[in-house]
BANUMI-739302 format. One record per residue (C-alpha): residue number from 1; residue in three letters; chain; y, z, x. Coordinates in pm, 1 decimal. Example, Ala and Ser with C-alpha at 12.3 -4.5 7.8 and 13.67 -1.06 7.14 Angstrom:
<rs>
     k     r   c          y          z          x
     1   Ala   A     -450.0      780.0     1230.0
     2   Ser   A     -106.0      714.0     1367.0
</rs>
This chain:
<rs>
     k     r   c          y          z          x
     1   Asn   A       -9.4       12.7       22.2
     2   Arg   A      336.8      -67.6      150.5
     3   Glu   A      438.9      334.7      171.5
     4   Ala   A      155.4      380.7      341.9
     5   Phe   A      244.5      106.4      595.6
     6   Ser   A      598.4      179.9      612.9
     7   Gln   A      519.0      506.0      754.6
     8   Thr   A      271.5      379.3     1006.5
     9   Leu   A      529.5      146.3     1138.1
    10   Ser   A      795.9      447.9     1126.5
    11   His   A      512.6      631.5     1321.3
    12   Tyr   A      443.6      316.3     1599.0
    13   Leu   A      768.6      162.4     1595.3
    14   Pro   A      902.9      425.5     1848.3
    15   Gln   A      661.7      398.9     2100.9
    16   Leu   A      679.4       30.8     2106.3
    17   Phe   A     1030.0       28.8     2298.9
    18   Glu   A      975.3      372.2     2476.1
    19   Lys   A     1020.2      314.3     2855.5
    20   Asn   A      730.3      538.5     2969.4
    21   Ile   A      875.9      568.7     3318.8
    22   Phe   A     1072.2      848.8     3443.5
    23   Thr   A     1331.4      756.1     3686.7
    24   Ala   A     1472.7     1056.6     3965.0
    25   Ala   A     1595.9     1047.2     4288.9
    26   Val   A     1362.3     1172.1     4581.0
    27   Asp   A     1467.0     1171.0     4926.4
    28   Asp   A     1799.1      950.0     4810.1
    29   Thr   A     1597.0      667.2     4659.9
    30   Gln   A     1526.1      612.7     4269.3
    31   Leu   A     1166.1      688.7     4235.6
    32   Asp   A      990.0      547.0     3925.1
    33   Ile   A      726.4      797.0     3776.2
    34   Pro   A      500.4      660.0     3467.9
    35   Phe   A      513.9      939.1     3243.3
    36   Asp   A       94.6      959.0     3236.5
    37   Asn   A      101.6     1117.7     3640.5
    38   Ile   A      359.2     1414.9     3521.8
    39   Leu   A      193.8     1740.4     3418.5
    40   Tyr   A      515.8     1951.1     3435.3
    41   Leu   A      884.3     1953.4     3552.1
    42   Asp   A     1055.7     2310.5     3625.1
    43   Cys   A     1346.8     2453.4     3795.5
    44   Asn   A     1378.1     2722.8     4017.5
    45   Asn   A     1706.4     2780.1     4135.7
    46   Ser   A     1613.4     2835.5     4466.4
    47   Arg   A     1401.4     2552.2     4516.9
    48   Gly   A     1585.0     2315.6     4292.0
    49   Val   A     1403.8     2094.5     4012.7
    50   Thr   A     1017.1     2000.9     4075.2
    51   Leu   A      814.2     1776.8     3913.8
    52   His   A      412.4     1843.0     3948.5
    53   Asn   A      156.7     1590.0     3903.7
    54   Gly   A     -156.1     1728.4     3936.5
    55   Leu   A     -199.9     1608.8     4363.8
    56   Asp   A      176.0     1673.6     4490.9
    57   Thr   A      497.4     1898.1     4384.5
    58   Ile   A      739.0     1648.3     4417.1
    59   Pro   A     1112.3     1819.9     4455.9
    60   Ile   A     1393.3     1593.4     4281.5
    61   Gln   A     1777.6     1558.1     4319.1
    62   Asp   A     1870.2     1528.9     3966.9
    63   Ser   A     1982.3     1826.8     3811.6
    64   Tyr   A     1739.9     1980.3     3572.3
    65   Ala   A     1997.0     1921.1     3243.0
    66   Asp   A     1956.2     1553.1     3352.6
    67   Cys   A     1564.6     1551.0     3374.9
    68   Ala   A     1546.0     1709.6     3052.7
    69   Cys   A     1784.7     1484.0     2884.3
    70   Leu   A     1551.4     1219.1     2980.3
    71   Leu   A     1193.9     1359.3     2942.3
    72   Leu   A     1313.3     1545.6     2598.3
    73   Gln   A     1368.7     1207.3     2419.4
    74   Asn   A     1001.7     1115.9     2491.1
    75   Ser   A      839.7     1305.9     2203.6
    76   Arg   A      505.3     1374.1     2462.5
    77   Phe   A      753.9     1616.6     2630.9
    78   Leu   A      795.5     2030.5     2499.2
    79   Glu   A     1013.8     2280.3     2727.4
    80   Cys   A      768.5     2547.7     2637.6
    81   Tyr   A      923.6     2807.0     2882.3
    82   Tyr   A     1295.7     2837.6     3021.5
    83   Arg   A     1365.8     2561.8     3227.2
    84   Leu   A      985.3     2445.8     3234.6
    85   Ile   A      895.2     2098.0     3091.5
    86   Val   A      562.2     2056.7     2987.0
    87   Asn   A      382.5     1695.9     2896.1
    88   Met   A      176.9     1766.8     2612.4
    89   Asp   A      -48.3     1448.8     2663.5
    90   Lys   A     -236.1     1717.0     3008.9
    91   Ile   A     -239.3     1985.0     2807.2
    92   Ile   A     -642.7     2070.3     2700.4
    93   Asp   A     -599.4     2435.1     2519.1
    94   Met   A     -369.7     2678.3     2402.0
    95   Asn   A     -418.3     3046.3     2430.9
    96   Glu   A     -136.9     3322.8     2310.3
    97   Asp   A       93.3     3301.3     2565.0
    98   Thr   A       17.0     2991.1     2757.2
    99   Phe   A      -75.3     2600.2     2799.3
   100   Ile   A     -391.5     2506.6     3024.9
   101   Leu   A     -359.7     2191.5     3169.2
   102   Val   A     -610.3     1913.3     3255.0
   103   Asn   A     -584.7     2044.4     3648.9
   104   Gln   A     -687.8     2411.3     3496.0
   105   Glu   A     -302.9     2529.3     3573.1
   106   Arg   A     -172.5     2743.5     3300.3
   107   Ile   A      162.6     2726.7     3203.7
   108   Pro   A      394.3     2978.2     3045.2
   109   Ile   A      503.8     3003.8     2665.0
   110   Ser   A      805.2     3171.2     2543.9
   111   Arg   A      804.0     3443.8     2396.0
   112   Arg   A     1117.6     3397.7     2256.6
   113   Lys   A     1019.8     3063.0     2159.7
   114   Arg   A      625.7     3135.2     2085.6
   115   Thr   A      642.6     2978.4     1729.8
   116   Gln   A      789.6     2722.2     1732.8
   117   Val   A      671.2     2555.5     2074.6
   118   Lys   A      312.3     2632.0     1919.8
   119   Gln   A      416.9     2465.0     1639.6
   120   Glu   A      555.5     2131.3     1801.9
   121   Tyr   A      243.2     2113.9     1994.7
   122   Ile   A       65.8     2146.3     1683.2
   123   Arg   A      224.1     1874.3     1509.1
   124   Tyr   A      237.0     1674.3     1828.9
   125   Ile   A     -194.7     1655.1     1857.3
   126   Thr   A     -245.7     1586.8     1472.5
   127   Gln   A       20.3     1250.4     1463.8
   128   Lys   A     -119.7     1095.2     1805.3
</rs>
């Protein structure tokens, strides 16, 4: 029926036009990193922004705010803790206060935002 087609189209059409590449300043050059290669990105004031891909940690020269603005435009990314953005495609399990990633790394879930974060994650995996 027409309504079902419209809903399906509205779900998949934006995905066709998504860039799926994160461009970041690394060692004074621009590096294109496919979203599929990102586990999470975090920021610590002493070491700045770091991208984690499961094999390496890559220091990013861009500000956390700039990185967050780019990544959070894509539905697969979620800020689950203060200055920590996780790729929900890389989550294999969820506990009370952590996400467990494909490499068995545990990512904290903010106590203050726990309900919202879990709802967003459940919504994402059920709409995939």
